[in-house]
C-alpha positions as CSV (number, residue, x, y, z in Angstrom):
1,M,62.2,-12.9,-35.5
2,S,61.8,-16.4,-37.4
3,R,58.5,-17.2,-39.2
4,V,58.3,-19.9,-37.1
5,I,57.4,-18.1,-34.2
6,K,55.7,-15.9,-36.6
7,N,53.2,-17.9,-37.3
8,Y,52.7,-19.6,-34.0
9,M,52.3,-15.9,-33.0
10,V,49.8,-15.9,-35.4
11,E,48.3,-19.1,-34.8
12,E,47.9,-18.2,-31.3
13,L,46.4,-15.0,-31.5
14,V,44.1,-16.9,-34.5
15,T,42.8,-18.8,-31.5
16,K,41.9,-16.3,-29.3
17,L,39.6,-14.1,-31.7
18,S,38.0,-16.9,-32.5
19,D,36.3,-18.2,-29.1
20,S,35.4,-14.3,-29.3
21,D,32.2,-12.5,-30.6
22,G,34.2,-9.3,-31.9
23,I,37.0,-7.0,-30.8
24,V,38.1,-3.9,-29.7
25,I,41.0,-2.2,-30.8
26,V,42.7,1.2,-28.7
27,S,45.5,2.7,-28.7
28,F,48.1,3.7,-25.3
29,E,50.4,5.6,-26.1
30,G,51.3,6.8,-23.3
31,F,50.6,4.6,-21.3
32,T,52.1,3.8,-17.6
33,V,52.6,-0.4,-16.6
34,E,51.1,0.3,-13.2
35,A,47.9,1.8,-15.7
36,S,47.7,-1.4,-17.8
37,E,48.3,-3.6,-14.6
38,Q,45.4,-1.9,-13.4
39,F,43.1,-2.2,-16.8
40,R,44.1,-5.7,-17.6
41,G,43.2,-6.3,-13.6
42,L,39.5,-4.6,-14.5
43,L,39.5,-7.3,-18.1
44,A,40.5,-10.0,-16.1
45,E,37.4,-9.6,-14.2
46,Q,34.6,-9.9,-16.2
47,E,37.2,-13.0,-18.1
48,L,37.8,-10.0,-20.5
49,S,41.4,-10.6,-22.5
50,M,44.4,-7.5,-23.8
51,T,46.5,-8.8,-25.9
52,V,49.6,-6.5,-28.1
53,V,51.2,-8.5,-30.2
54,K,52.9,-7.2,-33.6
55,N,50.4,-5.3,-36.3
56,S,51.2,-7.0,-39.4
57,L,51.0,-10.3,-37.3
58,A,47.3,-9.3,-35.9
59,E,46.7,-7.8,-38.9
60,K,47.0,-11.2,-40.4
61,A,44.6,-13.4,-37.0
62,C,41.5,-10.4,-38.0
63,E,42.3,-11.6,-42.2
64,Q,42.3,-15.2,-41.3
65,V,39.2,-14.7,-38.1
66,G,37.4,-12.5,-40.6
67,F,37.4,-9.9,-38.9
68,G,38.6,-8.1,-42.2
69,G,39.1,-4.4,-42.4
70,V,40.3,-3.7,-39.4
71,G,43.6,-3.6,-41.0
72,D,43.1,0.9,-40.8
73,L,42.4,1.0,-37.4
74,M,46.7,-0.9,-36.4
75,S,49.1,2.5,-36.7
76,G,50.9,2.3,-34.0
77,Q,51.2,1.1,-30.1
78,V,47.5,-1.0,-30.1
79,A,45.9,-3.5,-28.2
80,F,43.2,-6.4,-29.4
81,L,40.3,-5.9,-26.2
82,Y,38.2,-9.2,-26.8
83,G,36.0,-12.1,-24.8
84,R,33.4,-14.2,-24.7
85,N,28.9,-14.0,-24.3
86,E,29.2,-9.8,-25.4
87,G,32.7,-9.4,-25.2
88,V,32.8,-6.6,-27.1
89,I,30.0,-4.2,-25.2
90,S,31.3,-5.9,-22.1
91,V,34.5,-3.9,-23.1
92,S,33.0,-0.9,-24.2
93,R,31.7,-0.4,-20.8
94,I,34.9,-0.7,-19.4
95,L,36.2,1.4,-21.8
96,K,34.3,4.2,-21.0
97,D,34.8,4.2,-17.1
98,F,38.3,3.9,-17.8
99,T,39.1,7.0,-20.7
100,K,37.2,9.4,-18.2
101,K,40.4,9.0,-15.6
102,N,43.3,7.7,-18.1
103,K,43.6,9.9,-21.3
104,H,46.2,7.2,-22.2
105,V,44.0,5.1,-24.2
106,T,42.9,6.1,-27.0
107,V,39.8,3.9,-28.8
108,R,40.3,3.5,-33.2
109,G,37.1,0.8,-33.7
110,G,36.3,-2.4,-33.5
111,F,34.5,-5.7,-35.1
112,M,32.1,-7.5,-33.6
113,D,28.4,-9.3,-35.4
114,G,30.7,-9.2,-38.9
115,T,30.9,-5.3,-38.7
116,L,33.4,-2.3,-38.7
117,L,32.8,-0.4,-35.9
118,E,33.7,3.5,-35.1
119,P,35.3,4.9,-32.7
120,K,31.2,6.1,-31.9
121,D,30.4,2.7,-32.2
122,V,32.2,1.2,-29.5
123,A,30.8,4.1,-27.3
124,A,27.6,3.7,-28.0
125,L,27.5,0.0,-26.9
126,A,28.3,0.8,-23.4
127,D,25.1,2.6,-23.5
128,M,23.3,-0.9,-24.1
129,P,22.0,-2.9,-21.7
130,T,22.7,-6.1,-21.6
131,R,20.9,-9.4,-23.2
132,L,20.3,-10.0,-19.3
133,E,18.9,-6.5,-18.9
134,M,17.2,-6.9,-22.4
135,I,15.3,-10.2,-20.7
136,A,14.2,-8.7,-17.7
137,Q,12.8,-6.0,-19.3
138,V,10.5,-8.3,-22.4
139,V,10.0,-9.8,-19.2
140,G,8.4,-6.2,-17.3
141,Q,6.5,-5.3,-20.8
142,I,4.9,-9.1,-20.9
143,Q,4.0,-9.2,-17.6
144,S,2.8,-6.1,-17.4
145,A,0.5,-6.7,-20.2
146,G,-0.3,-10.1,-18.9
147,G,-1.4,-7.8,-15.2
148,N,-3.3,-4.9,-17.7
149,L,-5.9,-7.5,-19.2
150,V,-6.2,-9.8,-15.3
151,A,-7.8,-6.3,-14.4
152,A,-9.6,-5.4,-17.4
153,L,-10.8,-8.7,-17.3
154,N,-12.1,-8.6,-13.5
155,G,-13.6,-6.0,-12.7
156,P,-16.3,-6.5,-15.4
157,G,-16.6,-9.6,-13.8
158,G,-15.9,-8.9,-9.9
159,R,-18.9,-6.5,-10.0
160,I,-21.4,-9.0,-12.5
161,A,-19.9,-11.2,-9.1
162,G,-21.1,-9.3,-6.5
163,A,-24.6,-8.5,-7.9
164,I,-24.8,-11.9,-7.9
165,K,-24.0,-12.9,-4.4
166,Q,-26.0,-9.8,-2.8
167,R,-28.8,-11.0,-4.8
168,A,-28.4,-14.6,-3.1
169,E,-28.0,-12.7,0.4
170,D,-31.0,-11.2,-0.5
171,L,-32.7,-14.4,-1.8
172,E,-32.0,-16.4,1.9
173,K,-32.6,-13.6,3.9
174,G,-35.5,-13.0,2.5
175,G,-37.0,-16.3,2.0
176,G,-38.4,-15.2,-1.6
177,E,-38.1,-16.6,-4.3
178,A,-36.2,-15.4,-7.7
179,A,-37.6,-13.1,-10.0
């Protein structure tokens, strides 16, 4: 492969990785074409990508993008999995389900938010709630606290209002004067 082609491939990978929030690196030795197509389909449904490129070129691209330290994760046949907007978390969820059925895919690690991830870190990301789920949890907590506050304020106030109303009704019935 000529240097011009290699440089072009590195530039293309830099462009793709610059738009992502991180990467997950997997080994796929023994991966069948059918399994690869199925896996790529699962990734495409979530607007995620899988790129296979020569390890030395991938390492250069990662250094240029700021994903330093991933060179140690690249040996043998590896692929980069990436995407935008919580792409690493989405990838880790797909990997969690897919690796249960297909033992030929092994997580090597990844890179997210300036941190090099180990395989256990990538697995832990799969169990994290998404951004929308976290927002829903926070809103639920706020609503719960607000509801409890309203109930606490309405309780004594409601009893006082009920007592005043009852007294007013008694006075209207009896035609008496207020004490």
